[in-house]
C-alpha positions as CSV (number, residue, x, y, z in Angstrom):
1,X,113.5,61.2,105.2
2,X,114.3,61.8,108.9
3,X,116.2,58.8,109.1
4,X,118.8,59.9,106.3
5,X,119.5,62.9,109.3
6,X,119.0,61.1,112.6
7,X,120.0,57.9,114.0
8,X,117.3,57.9,117.0
9,X,114.0,59.8,115.7
10,X,111.6,58.8,118.9
11,X,112.5,60.4,122.5
12,X,110.5,60.1,125.5
13,X,112.1,63.2,127.7
14,X,114.6,66.1,127.7
15,X,117.4,63.8,129.2
16,X,117.3,61.3,126.2
17,X,117.0,64.2,123.6
18,X,119.7,66.0,124.9
19,X,122.1,62.7,125.0
20,X,120.9,61.5,121.9
21,X,119.5,64.0,119.6
22,X,122.2,64.4,116.8
23,X,121.8,65.4,113.1
24,X,124.0,63.8,110.3
25,X,125.1,66.7,108.1
26,X,125.7,65.7,104.3
27,X,128.7,67.8,102.7
28,X,127.3,69.9,100.4
29,X,123.5,70.0,101.8
30,X,121.2,71.8,99.5
31,X,117.4,72.2,100.4
32,X,116.2,72.1,97.0
33,X,117.8,69.1,95.7
34,X,118.5,66.6,99.3
35,X,114.7,67.2,100.4
36,X,112.2,68.4,97.6
37,X,113.7,66.5,94.8
38,X,114.4,63.4,97.2
39,X,110.8,63.6,98.1
40,X,109.6,63.7,94.5
41,X,111.8,60.8,93.6
42,X,110.3,58.2,96.2
43,X,107.0,59.6,96.6
44,X,106.1,61.7,93.7
45,X,102.4,61.6,94.4
46,X,102.9,62.8,98.3
47,X,101.0,66.1,98.7
48,X,103.6,68.6,100.1
49,X,101.1,71.6,99.8
50,X,97.3,72.7,100.2
51,X,97.0,76.2,98.9
52,X,93.5,78.0,99.0
53,X,92.7,81.7,98.8
54,X,90.4,83.7,100.1
55,X,88.3,84.2,96.9
56,X,87.7,80.2,97.3
57,X,90.7,78.9,95.1
58,X,92.1,75.4,95.8
59,X,95.3,74.0,94.4
60,X,97.0,71.2,96.1
61,X,100.4,70.7,94.9
62,X,102.9,67.0,95.2
63,X,106.4,66.8,95.8
64,X,106.7,66.5,92.0
65,X,105.1,69.0,91.2
66,X,107.2,71.4,93.3
67,X,109.7,70.1,92.0
68,X,108.9,70.8,88.8
69,X,108.0,73.9,88.7
70,X,111.1,75.1,90.8
71,X,113.0,73.4,88.3
72,X,111.8,75.8,86.0
73,X,111.8,78.6,88.3
74,X,115.7,77.9,88.3
75,X,116.1,77.5,84.6
76,X,114.5,81.1,84.4
77,X,116.3,82.9,87.0
78,X,119.5,81.6,85.0
79,X,118.4,82.8,81.7
80,X,118.2,86.4,83.6
81,X,121.9,86.0,84.4
82,X,121.0,85.1,88.3
83,X,123.3,83.0,89.7
84,X,125.3,81.1,92.7
85,X,125.8,84.2,95.5
86,X,123.4,86.4,93.7
87,X,120.7,88.5,95.9
88,X,116.8,88.1,95.1
89,X,114.3,89.2,97.1
90,X,110.5,87.7,96.9
91,X,107.8,90.1,97.9
92,X,105.6,87.6,97.5
93,X,102.5,87.4,100.4
94,X,101.3,83.8,100.3
95,X,101.8,83.5,97.0
96,X,102.2,79.6,96.3
97,X,105.1,81.6,93.6
98,X,107.1,82.1,97.3
99,X,107.8,78.4,97.5
100,X,109.1,78.0,94.0
101,X,111.1,81.4,94.0
102,X,113.1,79.7,97.1
103,X,113.7,76.2,96.1
104,X,115.0,77.9,92.5
105,X,117.2,80.2,94.6
106,X,118.6,77.3,96.5
107,X,118.9,75.1,93.7
108,X,121.3,77.6,91.9
109,X,122.8,78.5,94.8
110,X,121.7,82.2,94.9
111,X,120.4,84.0,98.0
112,X,117.1,84.2,98.7
113,X,116.2,87.6,100.8
114,X,112.2,87.4,101.9
115,X,110.7,90.5,102.5
116,X,107.2,92.0,103.4
117,X,105.1,93.6,101.1
118,X,104.3,96.6,103.5
119,X,107.9,98.1,102.7
120,X,107.5,101.2,101.0
121,X,110.3,102.8,99.0
122,X,112.4,104.1,101.3
123,X,112.8,100.3,102.8
124,X,113.3,99.1,99.3
125,X,116.0,101.4,98.6
126,X,117.8,100.6,101.5
127,X,117.7,96.7,101.1
128,X,118.8,96.9,97.2
129,X,121.7,98.9,98.5
130,X,122.5,97.2,101.6
131,X,122.4,93.8,100.2
132,X,122.9,94.7,96.1
133,X,120.0,92.8,95.2
134,X,120.0,91.8,91.7
135,X,116.1,91.0,91.0
136,X,112.8,91.4,93.0
137,X,110.0,88.8,92.5
138,X,106.6,90.4,93.5
139,X,103.1,89.9,93.9
140,X,101.5,92.0,90.8
141,X,99.7,94.6,93.2
142,X,99.8,98.2,91.8
143,X,101.1,99.6,95.4
144,X,103.5,97.2,96.3
145,X,104.9,97.3,92.4
146,X,104.8,101.4,92.5
147,X,107.1,101.2,95.6
148,X,109.4,99.2,93.7
149,X,109.2,101.4,90.6
150,X,110.0,104.5,92.6
151,X,112.8,103.1,94.0
152,X,114.8,102.0,91.0
153,X,116.5,105.0,90.1
154,X,118.2,104.7,93.5
155,X,119.1,100.8,93.3
156,X,121.7,100.8,90.5
157,X,122.3,96.5,91.0
158,X,118.8,95.9,90.6
159,X,118.3,94.5,86.9
160,X,114.9,92.8,86.9
161,X,111.3,93.0,88.4
162,X,109.4,90.1,87.9
163,X,105.7,90.0,89.1
164,X,103.3,87.4,90.1
165,X,99.7,87.5,88.9
166,X,97.5,89.7,86.6
167,X,98.6,93.2,85.8
168,X,102.2,93.4,84.4
169,X,103.4,96.9,84.3
170,X,106.0,98.9,82.0
171,X,109.3,97.4,83.0
172,X,108.4,94.4,84.7
173,X,108.7,90.3,83.3
174,X,106.0,87.9,83.7
175,X,107.0,85.2,86.0
176,X,104.7,82.8,84.8
177,X,105.5,83.6,81.0
178,X,109.0,83.1,82.3
179,X,108.3,79.3,83.8
180,X,105.8,78.8,80.9
181,X,109.2,79.5,78.5
182,X,111.9,78.1,80.5
183,X,114.2,75.7,78.6
184,X,114.9,72.0,81.1
185,X,116.8,72.7,83.9
186,X,120.7,71.4,83.8
187,X,122.0,71.3,87.7
188,X,125.0,73.6,87.8
189,X,128.3,71.5,88.6
190,X,129.1,73.6,91.8
191,X,126.0,74.3,93.5
192,X,127.4,75.8,97.1
193,X,129.0,74.5,100.1
194,X,127.4,73.9,103.3
195,X,129.2,77.3,104.6
196,X,127.6,79.6,101.4
197,X,124.9,81.9,102.0
198,X,121.4,81.0,101.6
199,X,119.0,83.2,103.0
200,X,119.3,86.7,104.2
201,X,116.6,88.6,106.3
202,X,116.2,92.0,106.8
203,X,115.5,92.3,110.8
204,X,113.9,95.3,112.4
205,X,115.0,96.2,115.7
206,X,113.3,99.0,117.3
207,X,116.0,101.4,116.9
208,X,118.6,101.5,113.8
209,X,118.5,99.9,110.4
210,X,117.1,96.4,110.3
211,X,120.1,94.2,110.5
212,X,121.0,91.8,108.1
213,X,121.2,88.4,109.3
214,X,122.5,85.6,107.0
215,X,122.0,81.7,107.6
216,X,124.2,79.2,105.6
217,X,122.8,76.0,103.4
218,X,122.5,73.9,106.3
219,X,119.6,76.2,107.9
220,X,117.2,74.2,107.4
221,X,118.4,71.0,108.9
222,X,117.9,73.4,112.2
223,X,114.3,73.1,111.9
224,X,114.2,69.3,112.3
225,X,113.7,70.6,115.8
226,X,110.5,72.7,115.1
227,X,108.6,70.1,112.9
228,X,109.3,67.1,114.4
229,X,110.0,68.0,118.0
230,X,107.9,71.2,118.2
231,X,105.2,71.1,116.0
232,X,105.2,67.7,116.5
233,X,104.7,66.7,112.9
234,X,105.1,62.9,111.0
235,X,104.0,62.3,107.4
236,X,100.5,62.2,107.7
237,X,100.1,65.8,109.2
238,X,98.4,68.9,107.7
239,X,100.2,71.8,109.4
240,X,98.7,75.5,109.5
241,X,101.3,78.5,110.6
242,X,99.8,81.5,110.2
243,X,102.7,83.8,108.8
244,X,103.3,86.0,105.8
245,X,106.3,84.9,103.6
246,X,108.1,87.9,104.5
247,X,108.7,86.8,108.2
248,X,111.4,84.2,109.3
249,X,108.4,82.3,111.0
250,X,107.2,81.6,107.6
251,X,110.4,79.4,106.9
252,X,110.2,78.0,110.5
253,X,106.5,77.2,109.7
254,X,105.5,76.5,106.1
255,X,108.8,74.8,104.8
256,X,111.8,73.5,105.8
257,X,111.5,71.1,109.0
258,X,107.7,70.6,107.3
259,X,108.5,69.2,104.5
260,X,112.1,66.9,105.9
261,X,109.1,65.4,108.1
262,X,107.5,64.8,105.0
263,X,104.5,66.9,106.1
264,X,101.6,69.0,104.2
265,X,101.7,72.5,105.1
266,X,98.9,74.7,104.9
267,X,98.8,77.8,102.9
268,X,95.9,80.1,103.3
269,X,96.8,83.1,100.9
270,X,94.5,86.2,102.3
271,X,94.0,90.0,102.8
272,X,92.6,90.1,105.8
273,X,92.3,88.0,109.2
274,X,88.9,86.6,110.5
275,X,88.8,84.0,113.0
276,X,86.0,82.6,112.1
277,X,87.4,81.8,108.9
278,X,90.4,80.4,110.7
279,X,88.3,78.1,112.3
280,X,86.6,77.1,109.4
281,X,90.0,76.1,107.5
282,X,90.9,73.7,110.3
283,X,87.0,72.2,110.3
284,X,87.1,71.9,106.5
285,X,90.4,71.2,105.2
286,X,90.6,68.6,108.4
287,X,94.1,70.2,109.7
288,X,95.8,68.8,112.0
289,X,98.2,70.9,113.3
290,X,98.2,74.6,114.3
291,X,100.6,77.6,115.0
292,X,100.3,81.2,115.3
293,X,101.2,84.1,118.2
294,X,98.9,84.4,120.9
295,X,97.2,87.2,119.5
296,X,95.4,85.0,117.0
297,X,94.4,82.4,119.5
298,X,93.0,85.1,121.6
299,X,91.0,86.2,118.4
300,X,89.8,82.7,118.3
301,X,88.5,82.0,121.7
302,X,86.1,85.3,121.3
303,X,84.2,83.2,118.6
304,X,82.2,80.7,119.7
305,X,84.5,77.7,119.0
306,X,81.6,74.9,119.4
307,X,80.1,75.7,116.3
308,X,83.2,74.2,114.3
309,X,83.9,70.8,113.9
310,X,87.6,70.6,115.4
311,X,88.1,67.3,116.0
312,X,90.9,66.8,113.2
313,X,92.9,69.2,115.3
314,X,95.8,67.1,117.5
315,X,98.2,69.7,118.4
316,X,98.6,73.5,118.6
317,X,101.7,75.9,118.9
318,X,102.5,79.4,119.9
319,X,105.4,81.8,119.6
320,X,106.4,85.5,118.6
321,X,104.8,87.0,121.8
322,X,103.9,86.4,125.9
323,X,101.3,83.9,125.6
324,X,99.0,84.8,128.6
325,X,97.1,81.9,130.9
326,X,93.7,83.0,130.3
327,X,94.1,82.5,126.6
328,X,95.4,79.0,127.1
329,X,93.2,77.9,129.4
330,X,90.1,79.2,127.1
331,X,91.4,77.0,124.4
332,X,92.5,74.3,126.0
333,X,89.0,74.4,127.6
334,X,87.4,74.4,123.5
335,X,89.7,71.9,122.3
336,X,91.1,69.6,124.7
337,X,94.2,70.8,123.5
338,X,97.4,72.1,125.5
339,X,99.4,75.0,123.7
340,X,102.8,74.4,123.7
341,X,105.2,77.7,123.7
342,X,108.4,78.1,122.0
343,X,111.2,81.2,121.4
344,X,113.8,82.0,118.9
345,X,115.1,84.7,117.1
346,X,115.6,85.6,113.2
347,X,119.5,84.5,114.1
348,X,118.6,81.3,115.3
349,X,115.5,78.3,114.9
350,X,113.8,77.7,118.0
351,X,116.1,78.1,121.2
352,X,113.6,77.4,124.0
353,X,110.8,74.8,123.5
354,X,107.8,73.0,125.1
355,X,108.4,69.2,123.8
356,X,105.5,67.2,122.9
357,X,106.9,64.7,126.2
358,X,106.6,67.9,128.7
359,X,103.5,69.5,130.5
360,X,103.6,73.0,129.3
361,X,103.8,75.8,132.0
362,X,101.5,78.7,130.5
363,X,103.3,81.6,129.5
364,X,106.4,79.6,129.8
365,X,108.7,79.4,126.8
366,X,109.8,75.6,127.7
367,X,113.5,74.3,128.1
368,X,116.6,74.6,126.4
369,X,116.4,73.1,122.8
370,X,119.7,71.0,123.6
371,X,120.8,71.2,119.8
372,X,122.3,74.5,121.7
373,X,124.7,74.8,124.5
374,X,122.4,77.4,126.3
375,X,123.4,79.7,129.5
376,X,121.7,82.3,131.4
377,X,124.3,84.7,132.3
378,X,124.4,87.7,134.7
379,X,126.0,91.3,133.5
380,X,129.3,90.0,134.9
381,X,129.2,86.9,132.7
382,X,128.7,84.2,135.6
383,X,125.7,81.5,135.6
384,X,122.7,83.0,137.7
385,X,120.8,80.9,139.8
386,X,117.1,79.5,139.3
387,X,114.7,82.5,139.7
388,X,117.7,85.0,139.2
389,X,117.3,87.0,135.7
390,X,120.0,86.8,133.1
391,X,120.8,87.0,129.7
392,X,120.3,83.9,127.7
393,X,123.4,83.3,125.8
394,X,124.3,80.5,123.2
395,X,127.8,78.9,123.8
396,X,130.0,77.9,120.7
397,X,133.2,76.9,122.0
398,X,132.1,73.2,121.9
399,X,130.0,73.1,118.5
400,X,128.2,75.3,116.4
401,X,124.8,74.8,116.5
402,X,122.3,74.0,113.7
403,X,120.6,77.0,112.7
404,X,122.7,79.4,114.4
405,X,123.3,82.7,111.9
406,X,126.3,83.1,110.4
407,X,126.6,86.6,111.5
408,X,125.4,90.3,110.4
409,X,125.8,90.5,106.6
410,X,128.9,93.0,105.9
411,X,128.9,94.4,109.6
412,X,131.3,93.1,111.1
413,X,131.1,96.1,114.3
414,X,127.6,94.3,114.9
415,X,128.5,91.3,114.5
416,X,131.0,91.3,117.2
417,X,129.2,93.0,119.7
418,X,126.7,90.4,119.6
419,X,128.9,87.6,118.9
420,X,132.0,87.2,120.9
421,X,134.4,84.8,122.9
422,X,132.5,81.8,121.5
423,X,129.1,83.3,123.2
424,X,126.0,84.7,121.1
425,X,124.4,87.5,123.4
426,X,120.7,87.0,122.5
427,X,119.8,90.0,124.6
428,X,117.0,88.6,125.7
429,X,116.1,88.6,129.7
430,X,114.6,85.7,131.0
431,X,114.5,83.3,134.2
432,X,114.6,79.5,134.8
433,X,112.3,77.9,138.1
434,X,113.3,74.7,140.0
435,X,111.9,72.5,137.2
436,X,114.2,73.9,134.6
437,X,111.3,76.1,132.5
438,X,112.2,79.4,131.1
439,X,110.0,82.6,131.5
440,X,110.8,85.6,129.1
441,X,111.4,88.7,130.8
442,X,111.9,91.2,127.8
443,X,115.1,92.5,126.2
444,X,118.1,93.8,128.0
445,X,117.2,97.3,126.8
446,X,113.8,97.3,128.4
447,X,113.8,95.5,131.8
448,X,112.9,98.0,134.1
449,X,114.5,98.5,137.3
450,X,112.4,99.8,140.1
451,X,113.0,100.1,144.0
452,X,115.8,97.2,143.3
453,X,113.3,95.3,141.8
454,X,113.9,94.0,138.0
455,X,110.6,94.2,136.3
456,X,110.0,92.8,132.8
457,X,107.7,94.4,130.6
458,X,105.9,91.5,129.1
459,X,104.7,89.8,132.2
460,X,103.3,93.7,133.1
461,X,101.8,93.5,129.7
462,X,100.3,90.1,130.1
463,X,98.7,91.0,133.5
464,X,97.6,94.0,131.2
465,X,96.2,92.3,128.5
466,X,93.4,90.1,130.6
467,X,91.8,93.4,131.4
468,X,88.5,93.8,129.1
469,X,89.7,97.7,128.3
470,X,93.3,96.8,127.2
471,X,93.9,95.9,123.1
472,X,97.4,97.0,123.0
473,X,99.9,98.1,125.2
474,X,103.4,99.1,125.9
475,X,105.4,98.9,129.3
476,X,108.1,101.3,129.7
477,X,110.6,102.6,132.9
478,X,110.3,106.2,133.5
479,X,113.4,107.8,135.2
480,X,112.2,108.5,139.6
481,X,114.3,110.5,141.3
482,X,113.3,108.0,144.6
483,X,112.9,104.8,142.9
484,X,115.8,105.2,139.8
485,X,112.5,103.9,137.6
486,X,109.0,103.5,137.9
487,X,106.5,101.5,135.3
488,X,104.7,103.2,132.6
489,X,101.9,101.9,130.7
490,X,101.1,103.1,127.5
491,X,97.6,101.7,126.9
492,X,95.5,101.2,123.6
493,X,91.6,100.9,125.0
494,X,89.2,98.8,123.2
495,X,85.9,100.4,121.2
496,X,84.0,100.1,124.1
497,X,86.5,101.9,126.7
498,X,87.5,104.9,124.5
499,X,85.0,107.2,126.1
500,X,85.8,106.2,129.6
501,X,89.6,107.2,129.4
502,X,89.7,108.8,132.9
503,X,91.5,108.7,136.0
504,X,88.9,106.3,137.4
505,X,89.5,104.0,134.6
506,X,93.3,104.3,135.2
507,X,93.0,103.3,138.7
508,X,90.6,100.4,138.0
509,X,93.6,98.9,135.5
510,X,96.0,99.5,138.1
511,X,94.2,97.6,141.0
512,X,93.7,95.2,137.8
513,X,97.7,94.6,137.7
514,X,98.1,94.3,141.2
515,X,96.0,91.6,141.8
516,X,97.2,89.3,138.2
517,X,100.7,89.9,139.1
518,X,103.1,90.8,142.0
519,X,101.7,94.5,143.4
520,X,105.1,96.1,143.1
521,X,105.0,95.7,138.9
522,X,101.8,97.8,138.7
523,X,102.0,100.7,136.3
524,X,102.2,104.2,138.4
525,X,101.9,105.8,134.9
526,X,99.3,105.3,132.6
527,X,98.7,106.8,129.5
528,X,96.2,106.1,127.0
529,X,96.8,106.6,123.0
530,X,94.9,106.1,119.3
531,X,97.9,103.6,118.3
532,X,101.6,102.5,119.5
533,X,104.8,103.1,117.4
534,X,106.2,99.9,115.5
535,X,108.5,98.4,113.4
536,X,107.7,97.4,109.9
537,X,107.6,93.6,111.5
538,X,104.9,95.3,114.3
539,X,107.5,95.2,117.1
540,X,106.9,97.8,119.9
541,X,109.4,101.0,119.7
542,X,109.4,101.2,123.2
543,X,112.8,103.6,122.5
544,X,110.4,105.5,120.9
545,X,107.7,105.8,124.3
546,X,110.8,106.5,126.2
547,X,112.0,109.5,124.6
548,X,108.4,111.1,125.2
549,X,109.5,111.0,128.8
């Protein structure tokens, strides 16, 4: 399948990749027809998904079954009057109906809006009206359905509420009945062009309302790099990415690139994360490739990993937050596998990647993905030197990269703020070492300037997290008459240290940071709190912490 899109599929170096990687983009590409249905035609019995849940259920789906179920879903959606350009929100946790639904929406040219089950009435009202959502497909959970129901009086665009699972409520349709009674699917004459919107994500910033990120129908092809050259997958791989379908990471790791490559995606549908269970999954299902944020690895290495047979696991990747070298080393010691980091945004595919032919540097994001024309620039726009902090920007004057978003839906002003003069400003700060590896510093607004030094919150937070007392932390800058700003640490303590929250512990933590990283970065102010303010997607609201000064 990969050969349909790439003239060269194997690369031995970043230079080779940069010079020879090129994706051939078909006219009117549609992931549903050109990937899912194509696999169903050439290898119908090939396993596409291994789905298990925390109740002991296990279902394998072949590509033929994914094709058939998505066809039924497409026909069902059509019977409800859903078609090209219509907006449909999917609140489906990790249920397999997510895959049927998103493929079906692609097949009829509609727009899929994956969303988290953590949304409240207020969140749902905002999304319904901001995107003119026509239908909501939702897991049959009483609390989630109640939030949806509560939002209906203020959501005139929503015509249908569809539930997956047991426990229908008044006014709701059954997804299962809809598929069972669906007429044979007839493909519409003109489904989409490459530039039509196929996917919309509400991405929660740390200030203001969520932004509406829109991607076109070619976006899945941008994830060839994700699956083949970051996750290092092939047709024999069984890959598990730990992510809820409401977040962009799900299509990064549980759908597009994986199925283009022909790998099988492992889906674990669970309510509560247990690191021991994750290790059992790798052992029992012989998972070959694993991707999770560093937090998940932190929990896993606290288990006695020697109790599990992890010999099937060949590759491990991470993204989403700073990777602490101590976590990297512990995982490597337990498995012999080097974690490969990457970096990107909801607005992009992975933009900085540790590729399979590279030796990883723990804590470094990797090198630029050659599919993007990337630069590190100073505030005045000039490129920075090695070792100097700059903003990561993506240039589009020479080509429009596959996977870069189209803009923010219905918000031209916001789009122009970040996307001007053929440059997309990511708002993320990093520095590049002499070997070309990039190291994350923080968001532009979060970088602290103290006594002439630029201090990124991530590097201090990473140092703090190596102290046993620290469960979570946030670094912010506090105005200071002498230094301009000083570093403040807001810390959630582990249970064992909660009764030791005194000045002695503060000094101990400060001295620890001085030893782990450059002494000038240590937090001069420390505050212990019960919890950190966060967005619905789990991002720390540093702006809210700063307001408290």
